[in-house]
N, C-alpha and C positions, 0 to 999 in steps of 0.2 A: 136365927133365923135366916135363910139364904134365898136366894131367886136364882134362877140360871139365867145367863146371858146368851140369849141366842144369837143377835147381831144389831150392832149400834144403829143400824140404819132402818129396823125394823118399822113396819108402820103401824097406825092404831090410834085411835082419839085417847086422850088422856095420858099419853107415854112421856117420859121427861126426855127430852133431848138432852144428849151426852156432849159437853163441849171438849176440846183438846185436852185440856187438863184433867178432866175426869177419864178420858179414853187411853191418854198415855199412862196415867197409874194405873189402870186394869193392866195394859200390856208390861209396864215394870214388873208388877205385883206377879202375874204369870211367869214371867220371865226368870224372876228370881225362883220360884217355885220349880221350874223346870231345871236352872240350873242348879240348884240343891239335890234334885233328883240324881242328876248326871255326877255331880260330887262324891256320891257316895261309893261309884266303881266305874271305872272307865268303860265297862259293858253294860250299865245299868241306864234303860233308858223308859221313857214313861209309855210310849206306844202308840198313845191315841189320843192327842192334843188334838182339841174341835172345841169349839165356842160353848158346845152344852156342856163339857167338862169344865168349865171356870166358872163357877158360883161365885156370886155376888152378893153382898150384906147390903142392907138399905142405905148404908154409905157409900155403897159402890168399891168396897174393899175385896178385894180378889181373892180366891184360892182355887187350887190346881186341884180337882178331883178324879177318882177311878185311879189313880197310880197305881200300874200293876195289872189293872183287869184283863188290857190287851191280849197278855202273854197267856193267860189262863183259858180265857174264851176265844179267841181270836174273832173273826166277823163271821156274822150271819151267811148263810147259804140263801136265805130267801130274796133274792132281789139285791139289787145295788145298796150301800152302807153309807149314812150319812158322811162318813169319815173320808169316803173317797176323794172328795174335792180338798182335803187336806193332805192326802196320802203322797210322799215323796215317789217319783217316779221309779225308784230304785226297787222300791218294795214290792215285794210278790209274796211276801208270807207275813199277814199281819200280826201274828207271834213273834216274828223276829224284826224288829224295828231299831236301827242306830240310832245312837245320840244325833246324828246329821240330819235322819230322817224326822226325827223332834224339831230341828231347827228349820226344817221346811215346812213343816205343819204349823210351827210359830209364826213362822212369814207369812203363811196364808192366813192368820188370823189376826197379825197386825193390819194386813192388806185388808180384811173384812172392818175392822175398827176404822180404817183411813176413810174408805169408801163407801161405809154403810149399804155393802151388796153381800150377799150370802157366796160363799164359792162354787155352790151347787145352782146358782141362779140362772136360768137356760137363757134369758133376757140379755144377758150382755152384749151379745151381739146376733147377728141372723143365723152365725155357726155354732153359736152354744158353746165358744172358748170358754176355758176355765179360767178362773180370776186372776191368775199369776201372769198368764199368757196376754190377756185382754190388759193389763197395767203396762206389762212391757211393750204392748203393740203401740200405745199412745207416745208420741214424743215428748219429750221431757218438758218443752216450752210450754205445752198444753193441759199438763198436770193439774192445774189448779183450775182450769175450767172443765175438763174432762173426766178426771179420776176421783177427785177429794169430794166426801159427803157435801152437799148444799148448806147442812147445818154448822160445818166447819168454818166455811166460808164468810159467815157473818162476822169473824174476827178477823180482820186482815192482819194484824198484827203478829200472830200465830203461823204464817204463812210460812216461813222459812223453815220453822220447828216441824212442820207437816212435810214438808219436802224431805227434810233430813229423815224423819221418818219412815218416810216411803222408800227412799234410798236402801234404808237399812232393812224393810221388808223385801225389798227385790234381791239383796245380797242372799238373803235367808233362802230363798226360792230358786237360788241358782241349779241348772239340771244336773252339774257336777256335785255330788257331795263334797270333795275336798274344798272346793270353792266357798261354801259355806262358813260363814265364822261360826265359834262356840259359842255355847248360851252364856258363858263368864263375858265373851268380848260382846256379845248382844246386851247384858245388863249393863256394863259399862256404859256403850254408847247411847243408851237410851237414859242413864241418869246425865249424861252428858249433855244432852239434845234437851232436859228436862232444865237444867242448871243455866242453859243458855237463855232459857226463857224467863230465868228469875223466878222459877218454880220453888215455893218453899212451903208448900200449904201443908197443911196438919195432916192430911191423908198420906203423905210420904212418910214421915215419922211414923206414923201407927204402923204404915207397911213395913217400915226397916226395924220397926220393934219387933214386930213379928219373926221377920226373918232372921233376929237373934235369937230367937227361939228354937232356931234349926227347921225341923219338920212341920210346925205349926203351917207353914205357906203350903201344906202339902195335904190332900186327905186322899186315903186308900179307897179301894172300892167299898161300897156300904156291904153290910152283911145281908144275907136274903133273909 
């Protein structure tokens, strides 16, 4: 049984608020899945990292879905794609996406988890600036008050972890591809951030076990 993760800050009665432990675990599992894809070949990428391609179980264990589908079908020609808000600025052909472009898309996903805002959310400001540029426009000293999802601010002890994760997300969405970290580095940094917060929850152990099974962290495109 899986559900589609739309975005952590989605509104609606009856939804379960996601704390930083759950959100960082989702980010780590997704990062591990993308890292595994990249490890298969230096030219292999997912090509379409976005929130609707992160599947969650009822216990919020994450899996990366639709691996390889973007290279087969590209994007729809009928209007703007939902993936547009996640797409790296250098990508002109959605069927040809580099690993560093995947890193950019993951960075947008991480920003989404931390801010509770969808990348395409036009209400970020009066000009409709995209999510990465909106976050980068906020002075670092004001991140806590202006950027983070209000639900995350309920636990003040997590603030340092939140800031470190936000800085990682900003590194991932650097405009220049070579300035972005590799997914292997991203995984290590998230693990270190979680360890610094004393995060040893069972969810992480289960996700690491899944990683040891190789591509169980990744789901390919569904059969028609």
